[in-house]
MMTF fields as JSON, N, C-alpha, C and O atoms, coordinates in Angstrom:
{
  "mmtfVersion": "1.0.0",
  "mmtfProducer": "UNKNOWN",
  "numBonds": 291,
  "numAtoms": 292,
  "numGroups": 73,
  "numChains": 1,
  "numModels": 1,
  "chainsPerModel": [1],
  "groupsPerChain": [73],
  "chainIdList": ["A"],
  "bondAtomList": [4, 2, 8, 6, 12, 10, 16, 14, 20, 18, 24, 22, 28, 26, 32, 30, 36, 34, 40, 38, 44, 42, 48, 46, 52, 50, 56, 54, 60, 58, 64, 62, 68, 66, 72, 70, 76, 74, 80, 78, 84, 82, 88, 86, 92, 90, 96, 94, 100, 98, 104, 102, 108, 106, 112, 110, 116, 114, 120, 118, 124, 122, 128, 126, 132, 130, 136, 134, 140, 138, 144, 142, 148, 146, 152, 150, 156, 154, 160, 158, 164, 162, 168, 166, 172, 170, 176, 174, 180, 178, 184, 182, 188, 186, 192, 190, 196, 194, 200, 198, 204, 202, 208, 206, 212, 210, 216, 214, 220, 218, 224, 222, 228, 226, 232, 230, 236, 234, 240, 238, 244, 242, 248, 246, 252, 250, 256, 254, 260, 258, 264, 262, 268, 266, 272, 270, 276, 274, 280, 278, 284, 282, 288, 286],
  "bondOrderList": [1, 1, 1, 1, 1, 1, 1, 1, 1, 1, 1, 1, 1, 1, 1, 1, 1, 1, 1, 1, 1, 1, 1, 1, 1, 1, 1, 1, 1, 1, 1, 1, 1, 1, 1, 1, 1, 1, 1, 1, 1, 1, 1, 1, 1, 1, 1, 1, 1, 1, 1, 1, 1, 1, 1, 1, 1, 1, 1, 1, 1, 1, 1, 1, 1, 1, 1, 1, 1, 1, 1, 1],
  "groupList": [{"groupName": "UNK", "atomNameList": ["N", "CA", "C", "O"], "elementList": ["N", "C", "C", "O"], "formalChargeList": [0, 0, 0, 0], "bondAtomList": [1, 0, 2, 1, 3, 2], "bondOrderList": [1, 1, 2], "singleLetterCode": "X", "chemCompType": "L-PEPTIDE LINKING"}],
  "groupTypeList": [0, 0, 0, 0, 0, 0, 0, 0, 0, 0, 0, 0, 0, 0, 0, 0, 0, 0, 0, 0, 0, 0, 0, 0, 0, 0, 0, 0, 0, 0, 0, 0, 0, 0, 0, 0, 0, 0, 0, 0, 0, 0, 0, 0, 0, 0, 0, 0, 0, 0, 0, 0, 0, 0, 0, 0, 0, 0, 0, 0, 0, 0, 0, 0, 0, 0, 0, 0, 0, 0, 0, 0, 0],
  "groupIdList": [1, 2, 3, 4, 5, 6, 7, 8, 9, 10, 11, 12, 13, 14, 15, 16, 17, 18, 19, 20, 21, 22, 23, 24, 25, 26, 27, 28, 29, 30, 31, 32, 33, 34, 35, 36, 37, 38, 39, 40, 41, 42, 43, 44, 45, 46, 47, 48, 49, 50, 51, 52, 53, 54, 55, 56, 57, 58, 59, 60, 61, 62, 63, 64, 65, 66, 67, 68, 69, 70, 71, 72, 73],
  "secStructList": [7, 7, 2, 2, 2, 2, 2, 2, 2, 2, 2, 6, 6, 1, 1, 4, 4, 4, 2, 2, 2, 2, 1, 7, 2, 2, 2, 2, 2, 2, 2, 2, 2, 2, 2, 2, 2, 2, 2, 2, 2, 2, 2, 2, 2, 2, 2, 6, 1, 7, 6, 6, 7, 6, 6, 2, 2, 2, 2, 2, 2, 2, 2, 2, 2, 2, 2, 2, 2, 2, 6, 7, 7],
  "xCoordList": [19.48, 18.254, 17.633, 18.341, 16.316, 15.617, 15.805, 15.789, 15.983, 16.221, 15.094, 15.36, 13.845, 12.707, 12.641, 12.337, 12.929, 12.939, 14.082, 13.929, 15.212, 16.345, 15.968, 16.33, 15.248, 14.795, 13.879, 13.994, 12.981, 12.081, 12.859, 12.546, 13.875, 14.738, 15.443, 15.563, 15.902, 16.546, 15.562, 15.906, 14.338, 13.331, 12.967, 12.593, 13.079, 12.79, 13.982, 13.886, 15.082, 16.264, 17.172, 18.118, 16.911, 17.722, 19.06, 19.96, 19.206, 20.492, 21.229, 22.329, 20.639, 21.254, 22.42, 22.37, 23.438, 24.588, 25.173, 25.569, 25.231, 25.869, 25.058, 25.562, 23.83, 22.988, 22.912, 23.053, 22.691, 22.569, 23.85, 23.811, 24.974, 26.257, 26.528, 27.305, 25.897, 26.097, 25.265, 25.526, 24.274, 23.428, 24.135, 24.908, 23.877, 24.44, 23.579, 22.49, 24.082, 23.383, 21.995, 21.072, 21.847, 20.537, 19.5, 18.368, 19.886, 18.968, 18.64, 17.491, 19.666, 19.432, 18.466, 17.537, 18.675, 17.798, 16.375, 15.405, 16.251, 14.935, 14.182, 12.982, 14.88, 14.248, 13.845, 12.752, 14.714, 14.375, 13.195, 12.321, 13.169, 12.059, 10.761, 9.711, 10.812, 9.646, 9.071, 7.859, 9.934, 9.482, 8.837, 7.795, 9.463, 8.911, 7.546, 6.644, 7.4, 6.124, 5.009, 3.869, 5.331, 4.326, 3.887, 2.693, 4.837, 4.495, 3.644, 2.648, 4.008, 3.226, 1.811, 0.862, 1.668, 0.337, -0.536, -1.727, 0.072, -0.651, -1.053, -2.172, -0.14, -0.444, -1.584, -2.461, -1.573, -2.651, -4.002, -5.007, -4.023, -5.275, -5.751, -6.952, -4.824, -5.198, -5.704, -6.726, -5.006, -5.333, -6.561, -7.269, -6.813, -7.829, -9.111, -9.83, -9.408, -10.619, -11.858, -12.965, -11.71, -12.879, -12.934, -12.821, -13.111, -13.135, -14.362, -14.311, -15.44, -16.649, -16.678, -17.569, -15.731, -15.685, -15.425, -14.539, -16.179, -16.015, -14.623, -14.131, -14.009, -12.703, -11.549, -10.391, -11.835, -10.782, -9.697, -8.513, -10.091, -9.089, -8.142, -6.935, -8.704, -7.872, -6.974, -5.835, -7.495, -6.673, -5.501, -4.398, -5.743, -4.649, -3.583, -2.389, -4.007, -3.04, -2.254, -1.044, -2.964, -2.279, -1.272, -0.159, -1.663, -0.753, 0.484, 1.6, 0.288, 1.436, 2.366, 3.588, 1.78, 2.611, 3.392, 4.578, 2.739, 3.401, 4.55, 5.643, 4.294, 5.341, 6.544, 7.687, 6.279, 7.384, 8.114, 9.343, 7.356, 7.924, 8.863, 9.929, 8.436, 9.231, 10.081, 10.846, 9.963, 10.778, 10.419, 11.28, 9.137, 8.668, 7.773, 6.918, 7.97, 7.158, 6.202, 5.433],
  "yCoordList": [0.2, 0.918, 1.356, 1.75, 1.284, 1.713, 3.214, 3.986, 3.611, 5.009, 5.923, 7.031, 5.493, 6.324, 6.482, 7.56, 5.399, 5.493, 6.402, 7.197, 6.286, 7.156, 8.612, 9.492, 8.871, 10.231, 10.75, 11.908, 9.918, 10.305, 10.61, 11.564, 9.798, 10.04, 11.396, 12.143, 11.695, 12.984, 14.13, 15.122, 13.986, 15.02, 15.209, 16.305, 14.14, 14.207, 14.787, 15.018, 15.012, 15.578, 14.56, 14.932, 13.29, 12.266, 12.022, 11.437, 12.452, 12.274, 13.603, 13.646, 14.672, 15.987, 16.13, 15.618, 16.816, 17.172, 16.007, 16.176, 14.833, 13.676, 12.977, 12.063, 13.378, 12.778, 11.258, 10.508, 10.812, 9.377, 8.645, 7.542, 9.261, 8.635, 8.499, 7.641, 9.334, 9.292, 8.206, 7.858, 7.664, 6.62, 5.283, 5.02, 4.432, 3.092, 2.222, 2.624, 1.035, 0.153, -0.232, -0.377, -0.399, -0.77, 0.321, 0.029, 1.566, 2.68, 2.828, 3.078, 2.67, 2.759, 1.681, 1.962, 0.449, -0.663, -0.416, -0.716, 0.122, 0.407, 1.463, 1.327, 2.512, 3.565, 3.045, 3.344, 2.274, 1.686, 0.735, 0.726, -0.064, -0.996, -0.233, -0.634, 0.859, 1.671, 2.211, 2.169, 2.713, 3.218, 2.102, 2.302, 0.929, -0.215, -0.633, -0.981, -0.597, -0.98, -0.006, -0.419, 1.265, 2.229, 1.931, 1.955, 1.652, 1.315, 0.052, 0.003, -0.963, -2.194, -1.966, -2.584, -1.096, -0.765, -0.125, -0.416, 0.732, 1.334, 0.258, 0.265, -0.658, -1.754, -2.622, -3.031, -2.9, -3.688, -3.014, -3.684, -1.704, -0.972, -1.127, -1.226, -1.149, -1.354, -2.756, -2.948, -3.734, -5.139, -5.635, -6.523, -5.084, -5.653, -4.851, -4.965, -4.058, -3.259, -4.051, -3.635, -5.151, -5.961, -6.316, -5.458, -7.605, -8.096, -7.604, -7.56, -7.241, -6.828, -5.321, -4.829, -4.634, -3.189, -2.861, -3.448, -1.94, -1.552, -0.988, -1.06, -0.441, 0.178, -0.778, -0.364, -2.049, -2.995, -3.109, -3.186, -3.122, -3.207, -2.015, -2.156, -0.849, 0.341, 0.273, 0.74, -0.31, -0.45, -1.384, -1.148, -2.453, -3.376, -2.681, -2.904, -1.844, -1.102, -0.127, 0.036, 0.514, 1.44, 0.701, 1.18, -0.459, -1.253, -1.655, -1.59, -2.068, -2.471, -1.29, -1.442, -0.105, 1.075, 1.403, 1.727, 1.321, 1.618, 0.647, 1.049, -0.653, -1.667, -1.353, -1.417, -1.015, -0.714, 0.562, 0.62, 1.565, 2.872, 2.798, 3.413, 2.028, 1.938, 0.669, 0.491, -0.212, -1.41, -2.38, -3.106, -2.403, -3.29, -4.334, -4.006, -5.59, -6.663, -7.219, -8.134],
  "zCoordList": [-55.438, -55.157, -56.482, -57.409, -56.563, -57.756, -57.956, -56.997, -59.198, -59.535, -59.081, -58.617, -59.202, -58.795, -57.27, -56.762, -56.557, -55.094, -54.656, -53.728, -55.316, -54.992, -55.25, -54.47, -56.329, -56.638, -55.529, -55.126, -55.038, -53.954, -52.682, -51.97, -52.399, -51.235, -51.366, -50.396, -52.577, -52.828, -52.581, -51.939, -53.093, -52.917, -51.437, -51.019, -50.659, -49.228, -48.442, -47.237, -49.129, -48.48, -47.835, -47.142, -48.044, -47.378, -48.064, -47.461, -49.295, -49.965, -50.107, -50.659, -49.621, -49.738, -48.75, -47.632, -49.176, -48.355, -47.567, -46.414, -48.176, -47.572, -46.505, -45.852, -46.312, -45.265, -45.444, -44.478, -46.67, -46.954, -46.585, -46.039, -46.884, -46.588, -45.091, -44.673, -44.3, -42.853, -42.184, -41.032, -42.877, -42.295, -42.343, -43.264, -41.358, -41.401, -42.332, -42.74, -42.656, -43.584, -43.107, -43.909, -41.794, -41.236, -41.499, -41.887, -41.289, -41.523, -43.007, -43.371, -43.873, -45.316, -45.775, -46.532, -45.324, -45.711, -45.199, -45.895, -44.001, -43.44, -44.235, -44.473, -44.645, -45.429, -46.805, -47.286, -47.434, -48.729, -48.627, -49.494, -47.57, -47.369, -47.124, -47.626, -46.363, -46.104, -47.417, -47.627, -48.292, -49.591, -50.409, -51.032, -50.401, -51.137, -50.581, -51.342, -49.27, -48.655, -49.038, -49.249, -49.128, -49.566, -50.981, -51.279, -51.857, -53.244, -53.269, -53.99, -52.507, -52.464, -51.941, -52.424, -50.97, -50.439, -51.542, -51.652, -52.332, -53.464, -54.47, -54.983, -54.746, -55.666, -55.131, -55.892, -53.844, -53.243, -53.441, -53.675, -53.348, -53.553, -54.994, -55.245, -55.931, -57.338, -57.568, -58.226, -57.036, -57.298, -56.526, -57.001, -55.368, -54.494, -54.393, -53.401, -55.379, -55.364, -55.708, -55.365, -56.359, -56.695, -58.167, -59.043, -58.415, -59.789, -60.582, -61.811, -59.916, -60.597, -60.891, -61.584, -60.374, -60.552, -62.014, -62.636, -62.558, -63.95, -64.227, -65.353, -63.223, -63.395, -63.18, -63.237, -62.935, -62.568, -63.644, -63.318, -64.918, -65.988, -65.935, -66.131, -65.67, -65.536, -64.321, -64.346, -63.258, -62.048, -62.291, -61.797, -63.058, -63.368, -64.213, -64.013, -65.151, -65.959, -65.084, -65.24, -64.166, -63.262, -62.389, -62.173, -61.89, -61.053, -61.833, -61.318, -63.067, -63.911, -64.148, -64.145, -64.356, -64.549, -63.266, -63.329, -62.122, -60.846, -60.619, -60.22, -60.88, -60.721, -61.591, -61.137, -62.834, -63.752, -63.338, -63.362, -62.966, -62.629, -61.413, -61.393, -60.403, -59.177, -59.118, -58.17, -60.108, -60.122, -59.025, -58.529, -58.634, -57.581, -58.228, -59.05, -57.856, -58.431, -57.394, -57.69]
}
């Protein structure tokens, strides 16, 4: 699991007091996938805003930073 996603899970209380350990593999994979999908949705917003937009270069930089930060490609 990516360190940043794990940190977010901790902040949400899912890794506190053994909660994460009590989940089965299916639930863990589902939660991790959900976090990844949220990150991908954010990336889609950066990438798909429009090539003619003056801010597009900045959006691409933001998307690259998000990808690196969360380890999502």
